[in-house]
Structure formats: C-alpha cells, structure tokens
C-alpha positions in Angstrom: -3.3 1.8 0.5 0.4 1.0 1.1 1.3 0.2 4.7 4.5 0.2 6.7 5.1 -2.3 9.5 6.1 -1.3 13.0 8.1 -4.3 13.9 8.1 -3.7 17.6 4.3 -3.8 17.8 3.6 -5.9 14.7 1.0 -3.2 13.7 0.7 -1.7 10.3 0.9 2.0 9.7 -0.5 3.7 6.6 1.8 5.9 4.5 -0.3 8.9 5.7 0.4 8.0 9.3 4.1 7.4 8.6 4.2 10.9 7.0 2.6 12.5 10.1 5.0 10.7 12.4 7.9 11.9 10.3 6.6 15.5 10.3 6.3 15.4 14.1 9.8 14.0 14.5 11.1 16.8 12.1 9.4 19.4 14.3 11.1 18.0 17.3 14.6 18.1 15.7 15.3 21.7 16.8 16.8 22.9 20.1 14.6 26.0 20.3 11.5 23.9 19.8 12.5 21.5 22.5 13.2 24.4 24.9 9.8 25.9 24.1 8.1 22.6 24.9 10.0 22.3 28.2 9.0 25.9 29.1 5.4 25.3 28.2 5.4 22.1 30.3 5.0 24.5 33.3 1.9 26.1 31.9 0.5 28.3 29.1 2.5 31.3 28.0 2.5 34.1 25.5 5.0 34.8 22.7 6.5 37.8 24.4 7.2 36.0 27.6 8.5 32.9 25.8 10.9 35.1 23.8 12.2 36.7 27.0 12.5 33.4 28.9 14.4 31.7 26.0 16.4 34.8 24.9 15.1 34.4 21.4 13.5 37.0 19.2 9.7 37.1 19.1 9.5 36.5 15.3 11.6 33.3 15.7 9.5 32.1 18.7 6.3 32.7 16.6 7.7 30.6 13.7 8.7 27.8 16.0 5.4 27.8 17.8 3.6 27.6 14.5 5.6 24.5 13.5 4.8 22.8 16.8 1.1 23.7 16.5 0.9 22.4 12.9 2.0 18.9 14.0 -0.5 18.8 16.9 1.9 19.4 19.8 0.6 22.8 20.9 -2.7 24.7 21.0 -3.3 28.4 21.1 -6.0 30.2 23.1 -6.8 33.9 22.6 -7.2 35.9 25.8 -8.0 39.5 24.8 -5.1 40.7 22.6 -2.8 37.9 23.7 -2.3 34.4 22.3 -1.4 31.8 25.0 0.2 28.6 23.9 0.1 25.4 25.8 1.1 21.7 25.2 -1.8 19.8 23.7 -0.1 16.4 23.6 1.7 15.8 26.8 2.9 12.4 25.6 5.7 14.3 23.9 7.4 14.5 27.3 7.4 10.6 27.5 9.2 10.6 24.1 11.7 13.2 25.3 12.4 11.1 28.4 13.0 8.0 26.2 15.3 9.9 23.9 17.2 11.4 26.9 17.7 8.0 28.4 19.0 6.7 25.1 21.5 9.6 24.8 22.7 9.0 28.3 23.3 5.3 27.6 25.1 6.2 24.3 27.3 8.8 26.1 28.1 6.3 28.9 29.0 3.6 26.3 31.3 6.0 24.4 33.0 7.1 27.6 33.5 3.6 28.7 35.0 2.6 25.3 37.4 5.5 25.4 38.2 5.1 29.2 36.8 8.6 29.9 35.1 9.6 33.1 31.4 8.9 33.2 30.3 12.5 32.9 26.8 13.1 31.6 25.9 16.2 29.5 24.1 18.9 31.3 20.3 18.5 31.5 18.5 20.7 29.0 17.3 23.9 30.5 14.3 25.6 28.9 16.0 29.0 29.3 19.5 28.0 28.1 20.1 29.5 24.7 22.8 28.7 22.2 24.7 31.9 23.1 25.2 30.6 26.7 26.4 27.1 25.7 
C-alpha cells in the first residue's frame, strides 16, 4: 500500500488516510460550515434553530451539516421529530485555533511589509452571515 510521509512527525500515512484528511480539510473550507461548527461548540442544536441563528436557509444548513457529518465532525441524535446535531470531534477547534493564529501572523507580516497599521480582521462570529459582512 502506498504511503505518504508526514515530515513533521516522521510518520507514514496511507493513501486512504491522506484521502480522509483531504476530505475533512475540504469540508472545513466553507464559511457556513465553520460558522455551524462555532455555533455547535456551545451545544447541540436542531436544523431550524441553526438556520435562524446563522441567517441561512434550512435546506442549505441541512446540506452543510451532512457534509460535516460525513467527514466525522458531527453526530446527529433524534429526539422525537427533531434531529439535534453536535460536534463529535472537538479537536477541530484546536485546528481552527492554529489556523486563526497563522492568519493573524500572516496579516501582521503583510501589514508590517506595507507599513500599514497592525489591525486584525474581526473574529469570526457564528451568527455573522455573508450579507452582513
């Protein structure tokens, strides 16, 4: 079985594992999905409430939740007629923090190179939608 090397750890990852990592990274490459995860960090929630909280249509929220569930980031529990979603892999927030720190360093370096004020982008709000940006 072909293997890819993780040069930071010196460990080998199978092609199947690399494919799963890539799928999870693709799932995270969407603003709505990041906002859904940030909202669900505070506890389980149903589709209707998530749609209201994020200002996004229920069909869109359902689609995004399905993608996050498919890559193992969410789980769904049925309670009566409602499906409640929750974060099943909380380590995703560690990854988010690392990425945010990297973005802040990058913005600081760009601002320093251009002699601009050291102003950081706004923190991501789970309820901030594209229409309010």
